Structure formats: C-alpha cells, structure tokens
C-alpha positions as CSV (number, residue, x, y, z in Angstrom):
1,M,126.0,209.3,137.9
2,R,128.6,208.1,140.5
3,G,128.1,204.6,141.6
4,S,126.0,203.6,138.6
5,R,126.1,200.2,137.2
6,D,128.1,201.5,134.2
7,E,130.9,202.6,136.5
8,M,131.2,199.5,138.5
9,P,134.2,197.2,137.7
10,P,133.4,193.9,136.1
11,A,132.7,191.0,138.3
12,A,135.5,188.7,139.3
13,G,136.3,186.3,136.4
14,A,134.7,188.7,133.9
15,R,136.2,188.7,130.4
16,H,136.6,191.4,127.8
17,P,134.9,190.8,124.5
18,D,138.3,189.8,123.0
19,G,138.5,187.0,125.6
20,G,141.1,188.5,127.8
21,C,140.8,188.9,131.5
22,A,139.2,192.1,132.8
23,A,142.0,193.8,134.7
24,P,140.0,195.4,137.5
25,A,138.2,192.1,138.2
26,N,141.5,190.2,138.2
27,A,143.1,192.7,140.5
28,V,140.2,192.6,143.0
29,H,140.2,188.8,142.8
30,H,143.9,188.7,143.6
31,V,143.9,191.2,146.4
32,F,141.0,189.5,148.2
33,G,142.6,186.1,147.6
34,L,145.5,187.4,149.6
35,L,144.1,189.9,152.1
36,G,140.7,188.2,152.5
37,K,142.2,185.2,154.3
38,R,141.3,184.9,158.0
39,W,143.7,186.9,160.2
40,T,145.7,188.5,157.4
41,G,144.0,191.9,157.6
42,L,144.4,191.9,161.4
43,L,148.1,191.2,161.1
44,I,148.6,194.0,158.7
45,A,146.6,196.3,160.8
46,S,148.7,195.3,163.9
47,L,151.9,196.0,162.0
48,M,150.7,199.5,161.0
49,S,151.7,200.6,164.5
50,G,155.3,199.4,164.0
51,P,157.4,196.3,163.9
52,G,156.5,193.4,166.1
53,H,158.0,190.1,167.4
54,F,156.1,186.8,166.9
55,A,154.8,186.7,170.5
56,E,153.6,190.3,170.3
57,L,151.8,189.7,167.1
58,R,150.2,186.6,168.5
59,R,148.9,188.7,171.5
60,S,147.6,191.4,169.2
61,V,145.5,189.0,167.1
62,P,143.2,187.2,169.6
63,G,142.4,183.6,168.7
64,I,145.2,183.0,166.1
65,S,147.3,179.9,166.7
66,E,151.1,179.9,166.4
67,R,150.9,177.7,163.3
68,M,148.4,180.0,161.6
69,L,150.4,183.1,162.6
70,S,153.5,181.5,161.1
71,D,151.7,180.6,157.9
72,R,150.1,184.0,157.4
73,L,153.4,185.8,158.1
74,S,155.2,183.6,155.6
75,E,152.5,184.4,153.0
76,L,152.8,188.1,153.7
77,V,156.6,188.0,153.4
78,E,156.3,186.0,150.1
79,A,153.8,188.6,148.8
80,G,156.3,191.4,149.6
81,L,154.0,193.1,152.2
82,V,156.0,192.2,155.3
83,H,159.8,192.0,155.9
84,R,161.2,189.4,158.3
85,D,164.2,190.7,160.3
86,V,166.4,188.2,162.1
87,H,168.3,189.7,165.1
88,N,171.3,187.6,166.1
89,G,171.2,186.7,169.8
90,P,171.5,185.4,172.1
91,P,168.7,184.9,172.1
92,L,167.9,184.9,168.4
93,R,164.9,187.1,167.8
94,V,162.8,187.6,164.7
95,S,160.7,190.7,164.1
96,Y,158.3,191.6,161.3
97,R,157.6,195.0,159.8
98,L,155.6,196.2,156.9
99,T,157.5,196.9,153.6
100,E,156.7,200.0,151.6
101,A,154.0,198.0,149.7
102,G,152.5,197.0,153.1
103,E,152.6,200.6,154.3
104,N,150.8,201.6,151.2
105,L,147.8,199.7,152.4
106,R,147.3,202.3,155.2
107,P,144.8,204.5,153.2
108,A,142.8,201.4,152.1
109,L,142.6,200.1,155.7
110,A,141.6,203.5,157.0
111,E,138.8,203.7,154.4
112,L,137.6,200.1,155.3
113,T,137.5,201.1,158.9
114,R,135.4,204.2,158.1
115,W,133.1,202.0,156.0
116,A,132.7,199.4,158.7
117,E,131.9,202.1,161.3
118,G,129.3,203.7,159.0
119,H,127.7,200.5,157.6
120,L,128.1,197.7,160.1
121,G,126.8,199.6,163.1
122,A,128.0,198.7,166.5
123,A,129.4,195.4,165.3
124,G,131.8,197.3,162.9
125,A,133.2,199.5,165.7
126,A,133.3,196.9,168.5
127,C,136.7,195.6,169.7
128,P,137.2,191.9,169.1
129,R,136.3,189.6,171.9
130,I,139.2,188.1,173.7
131,D,138.5,184.6,174.9
132,G,140.6,182.9,177.3
C-alpha cells in the first residue's frame, strides 16, 4: 500500500543494521540542512524567474537584511545552486542566477507549492506580508 510505514524512508540519523548511515535519511537531513534555513527557499524561488541583482533579490524577499542576503547567497554559491556573475563597470554590478543544479529544484518547489496550497489552507496560498 502506497504511503505505508514500510515504504517511508528511515528517520534522519537512522542507521542500517550494519551500522552505516541510511542514505535516504542522510540525503533528507542534508537537503533540509541547506534549504531549510530561513530565506533560502524564497531566494531560490525568486531566482526561478531569472537572474537578479542584489538589490532586486532584497526587494523580492521581504524582511531579509542585507547581511543575511549576502550570507545566504554565499551559501548557495558554495553549494553549487547559484552562480555569482560579476559585471565590470562602471559601475561594478553583481548578479546571481541558478546553476543547472539550482534549476533542477523547480519540480520540487512546484510540488511543495501544490502541497502547501492543498494542506495549509489559506495560509499556504497567501502572499507574504510586506512590512515597512
């Protein structure tokens, strides 16, 4: 039966009987360790519509500070999901775009969106509130 307990991946940190790490649990732990950080998913979703400059990305993610945006973009570049393009000026401009690996997240984000709309009710479909 689909969705039965027997088909579920082991919990994060689960070990095989031989003592090794359970691969699905390790992969899920790793992906949520990266993508589960505040703002990261929103940045990736913002870049799904195309490359963006720092200021554009800051406007597209309400509430994110410049420092946090810089940190999250650096993490995504290091993880190979985002590419940082430097355009010689004047003025010097930096833009960010998804790599192939980042683009490959599109089906997963689309599915998470469908899930949120179906299971989180109005809160899942509501636009984020912009303070300020």
